[in-house]
C-alpha positions in Angstrom: -59.7 198.2 79.5 -56.7 195.9 79.6 -56.2 193.7 76.6 -56.6 190.0 77.4 -54.8 189.0 74.2 -51.3 190.0 73.3 -49.9 189.3 69.8 -46.1 189.4 69.5 -45.2 189.9 65.8 -42.7 191.4 63.4 -43.1 193.6 60.3 -43.2 191.7 57.0 -44.3 188.4 58.6 -47.1 186.8 56.6 -47.9 184.4 59.5 -48.2 187.5 61.7 -50.7 189.0 59.2 -52.8 185.8 59.3 -52.7 185.6 63.1 -53.6 189.3 63.4 -56.7 188.7 61.3 -57.9 185.8 63.4 -57.2 187.6 66.7 -58.9 190.7 65.5 -62.0 188.8 64.3 -62.3 186.7 67.5 -61.7 189.7 69.8 -64.3 191.8 67.9 -66.9 189.0 68.0 -66.4 188.5 71.8 -66.0 192.2 72.8 -62.4 191.8 73.8 -59.4 193.9 73.0 -55.9 192.9 72.0 -52.5 194.5 72.0 -49.9 193.9 69.3 -46.2 194.1 70.2 -43.5 194.4 67.5 -40.6 192.2 68.8 -38.1 194.1 66.7 -38.3 197.1 69.0 -37.0 195.1 72.0 -33.8 193.0 72.0 -35.1 190.7 74.8 -38.4 190.0 72.9 -36.4 189.5 69.7 -34.2 186.9 71.5 -37.2 185.2 73.1 -39.6 185.0 70.1 -37.4 185.2 67.0 -38.2 181.7 65.8 -41.8 181.5 67.0 -43.6 184.6 65.8 -46.4 185.2 65.8 -46.9 184.3 69.4 -50.2 184.9 71.2 -50.7 185.3 74.9 -54.1 185.1 76.7 -54.4 186.6 80.1 -50.6 186.8 80.4 -49.9 183.1 79.5 -48.6 181.9 76.2 -51.4 180.4 74.1 -50.1 179.7 70.6 -47.2 180.3 68.2 -46.8 180.3 64.4 -50.6 179.9 63.9 -53.6 180.9 65.8 -56.4 178.3 66.1 -59.6 180.3 66.0 -61.7 177.8 67.9 -59.0 177.3 70.6 -58.7 181.1 71.0 -62.5 181.5 71.3 -62.5 178.8 74.0 -59.7 180.4 76.0 -61.6 183.7 76.0 -65.0 182.2 76.7 
């Protein structure tokens, strides 16, 4: 099963922790999976998302950054 949601994050980021909780809850409720990518392991990702983490993608397209709106994520996956 390919994850429909990708969460780009970095260790020690409290906004990333909050976003992970929302993404995990929504994906569990809807029977979807998500993948999390640590941007600090890739220089290109670090350059791209440094000021925006957490960043969420749905179906390969950027969906949110900084905060994840639960209702909006549910709608995107619905």
